[in-house]
C-alpha positions in Angstrom: -14.2 1.2 12.0 -12.9 2.7 9.2 -14.3 5.7 6.9 -13.0 3.8 3.0 -14.9 6.8 1.6 -12.6 9.2 3.3 -9.4 7.4 2.7 -10.3 7.0 -1.1 -11.1 10.6 -1.1 -7.6 11.4 1.1 -6.0 9.1 -1.9 -7.2 10.7 -4.8 -7.0 13.8 -3.7 -3.1 13.2 -3.5 -2.9 10.2 -6.3 -4.2 9.3 -10.0 -4.9 5.6 -11.9 -6.1 4.6 -8.1 -7.6 1.2 -7.2 -8.5 -1.5 -4.7 -7.6 -4.8 -4.9 -7.6 -8.2 -2.6 -5.5 -11.0 -1.7 -5.9 -13.8 0.6 -3.8 -14.7 4.0 -0.2 -15.5 3.3 -0.1 -14.2 -0.8 3.8 -13.4 -0.7 4.9 -10.9 -2.9 8.6 -11.2 -4.7 10.7 -7.7 -4.3 10.1 -5.5 -7.2 10.0 -2.0 -7.4 8.2 0.7 -9.3 9.2 3.8 -11.5 6.9 6.2 -9.8 5.3 6.8 -6.7 3.8 4.8 -4.9 0.5 5.4 -1.6 -1.4 2.8 -0.6 -4.0 3.0 2.5 -4.7 -0.7 3.7 -8.7 -1.2 4.3 -9.0 -4.3 5.5 -7.0 -7.1 7.5 -2.9 -6.5 7.0 -0.7 -6.7 4.6 3.6 -6.5 5.4 5.8 -4.5 3.4 9.7 -5.5 3.8 11.9 -2.6 2.6 14.7 -4.8 0.7 17.8 -2.0 0.7 16.2 -1.4 4.3 16.4 -3.9 6.1 13.5 -2.4 8.1 9.8 -3.5 7.5 6.2 -2.0 7.5 2.7 -3.6 9.5 -0.2 -2.2 7.7 -3.9 -2.5 9.1 -7.1 -1.1 8.7 -6.5 2.7 8.2 -2.6 2.6 7.5 -0.5 4.7 5.1 2.0 3.2 3.0 4.7 5.6 1.1 7.1 4.5 -1.5 9.0 6.9 -2.8 10.0 5.4 -7.1 12.7 2.7 -7.7 12.2 2.0 -3.9 12.6 -1.7 -4.0 9.8 -4.3 -1.5 8.0 -7.5 -1.2 5.3 -8.0 1.3 3.3 -11.0 3.4 -0.7 -10.4 3.4 -1.7 -11.7 6.2 -3.5 -14.1 8.1 -7.0 -12.8 7.2 -6.3 -11.7 4.1 -6.3 -7.9 2.9 -7.7 -5.5 1.1 -5.8 -2.1 -0.2 -6.3 0.9 -2.3 -3.5 2.3 -3.9 -2.5 5.1 -6.4 0.0 6.7 -8.0 1.4 10.1 -6.3 0.3 13.2 -8.1 3.5 15.6 -9.4 4.0 17.4 -5.8 1.5 15.8 -3.8 1.4 14.4 -0.6 
């Protein structure tokens, strides 16, 4: 079992504007990008991020982290059990 308090501490050390969100099973996010470096931890369930321009995918489960550079186009599909994630915008010069 993951320690959500520790994950939140780690994210808040590296990022600002942190927030938690959840989605139900099989939710789909269309391709998009952010102007900032996105840091995300999966807390519960699973989600697959497809890195559109790279032709690569990254599956996340509890405790896994995703680090997306600014401008990285990505889409996502939530797993069959739904997902809860914690994300934020990386601090300048952060991990």
